[in-house]
N, C-alpha and C positions, 0 to 999 in steps of 0.2 A: 504494500500500500504506500502511496506517496508520502503520507504523514510519517512513515517510519524511515524515510530516507535520511542518511547521514551526509554531512557536508565535510569534504576533505580537500586539502590542496595536495598536489603532487610534491614530492620532495624537491624536484628541480625547480618548480614554481616557488615553493616556500623559500628556498635558500638563494636562488638566483634572481627571480623577479621581485619578490617581496623583501629580500635582503634580511631574512630572519635566520637565526641559528636553529639547527635541528635539536630539539630538546630531548631529554631522556625518554625511554620507552614508556614510562608511567604517565606521560603527557599525551592527551588526545590532540592530534594535530588540528582537527576540526574545531576544537574549542579554544584555540589560541586567540589572544586579544589583538585583533588587527581589523581595520576598516573593511578590507576585502573579505576576510573570513566572516565578519559580521553580516555583510551583504549576502554572502554565499549561504549562510545559515538561514537568512530571512527568505531567500528564494527557493531553497532546496525542496521544501515540501510540495511545491507546485511546478517546479522546473520540468520542461522548458516553457510552460505556459507564460505568456506575456514577454517572452524573450525572443529577440530576433536571431534568425539563423545566420551563421557566418558562411556566406556563399562561396568564398574563395576556397573552402574545403568541402569537397563533394561527399566524401565518406571518411569517417562516420559523421553523423549529424552532430555538429557542435554549435553552441549558442553564445551570444554576446552577453556580457555583464559589464556594467558601467559604474565607476566610482570617480567622480570629478572628471578630469580630462583624460583619464586612463581607461583602457578597455581590457576586459578579461574574456577568457574563453572557457566555457563549461561543457562538460560531457556527462550525460546521465548513464551510469552503469546500472542498467536494470537488473542484471543478474545478482549483483551484490547490494543493490539498493543504496548506492552512493552517488552523490552529485560531486564530481571532481572539478576543482579549479585547476585548469591545466596550464594557463599562462596569463601573464599580465604585462601590458606594454602601453606606452603613451601613444596617443592618437596624433599623427602628423600626416594629414592628407596630402597625397601626391608625392610623398617622400619614400625613399627606399627603406627608411627606418620606421615606417608607419606600423601601427599595431597589427593590422591585418596582413601586411607583408611578412611581419615577424612570425605570426601564427602559422602562415602557410609554409614558411621556411622550416619551422620546428616540425611541422607535420611531415614534410618531405624528408627530413632527416630522421624520422622515427622517434622524436623526442617530445612529442606533444602529449600523448596519452600516458596513463599510469604505466610504470615499468614493473618488472618483477620485484624490485626493491620496495616499491610502493605497496605491493600486495603483501610482501613479507612484513613490512612495518605495520600494516593494518592488522594482520593476524597476531603479531606479537602484542600489540596494544590490547586486542580483544582478550588474549589469555590473561593479561595482567588485570583487566577490568573484571573478568570472571573470578579470578583468585581473590581480588579485593572484596567483591560482592559476597562471595561465599564465606570469607573470613568474617566480615561484618555480621552476617546472619548467624554464624556459629557463636561468636562472642556475645551477641545479643541474647541468644538462647541460653547460654551459660549464665549471663547476668540475670535473666528472669528466673533461672533455677536457683540462683543464690538467694533471691528474695523469697522464693517459694520452696524452702528446703523440705526434702522428703517427697516432693511431688515430681514424678517423672514427666518431662516435657519432650515432645517430639515435633519435628519439622522436616520438610523436604527442602533442603538448602538449594537456593536457585530454582526451586520448583522441580528438582529431579534427583537430589542426593539425600536419601533418608538419613536422619540423625536423631539421636535421643540423648538426653542429658538428665542426670539427677544429682543433686547435692545433698549429702548427709552430714549431720554434725553430731559428734559424740565426744565427751571428755575434752572439749576445747580443741578438737581436731576436725577439720572439714575434709570430707571426701568428695572430690569432683570427678564424677564418672561421665565419660563421653563415649558414645558408640557411633561410628560412621559405617554405613553400608558399603560393601564392595560392589553392589549392584545398583544401578540407577532405577528410577521408578518404572522405566520402560524395559527393564531386564538386562540392559547392556552393562558391560564391565566399567567400573570406575577405575581410572588409572591409579596405580599405587602411589605415584609421585604426587598426585593431587591430594590424596589423603595424608601423605607425609607432610605436605606443606601446611594443611589445615591443623594437624596435630602440633606441628612446630609453632604455628601462630598461637595456638592455645597455650602452649608452654611458655612462650614469650610474654603472653598477657598476664601470666601468674608466675613471676620470677621467684617468688618465695615458696612455691610448691615443688614437690618432688613427684615426677610422673613416671609411670611404668606401664608397659603393655600387659593386658590381662586377657584371660579367656573366659572369665565369668562375668556375672552382672548381679548387683546387690538386691534387686527387686524381682528377680526371676532368672531366666537363663539367657545367656548370650547366644544369638543365632549364629549359624556357621558362616553366614554372609556378612557378619559384623566384625569390624576391627575396634577393639576397646582400649581406652586409656584411663588410668586412675591417677589422679593428682591428690597428694596429701599436703595440707598446710595447717 
């Protein structure tokens, strides 16, 4: 759906045309603070509606974006639901350095559309966003369990990774039990590395606790598809 489209600049456009440095992987390129990217975000949900096509490029269909006296070229990647800002250049009509001449030259040189590096960067950012989202949900579940000690809480992290947590207190010691499924809600396998990252985030969140792997569960049995950690503090 158009409303789900993301706005992104190509790395070449970001660093060469906009003159911005490439930030770390935990930064979404489409959310950077820049007038061009703000305009791209504004138009992305309905692009290319109300945009003029750049006729000097026959295929693929690319469209004009305008900020002040400069022009930009956008391309709608329907498969991945991304509107890409591919290039930005100043408008100098009847000049060899005009924006549209520049865009055509980039296209002829195979440098206009997103590259393999752009795809790789987008996937890497997505992995980090997923990890952060799952971690935040896990820590919130544990926080809720701390408030409701003795009550087992369950959630599908990210809508697909089953998790349950219970916190027990006895003799001044808190037991933080956490179980993560090795199977997603659709039955597919959860990568071991992802569970390890989530458990590591849990341990880092409670530096005063001592964690260990367990094969049991305090309020019943641990299922064969669950990986369990116990933290004592």
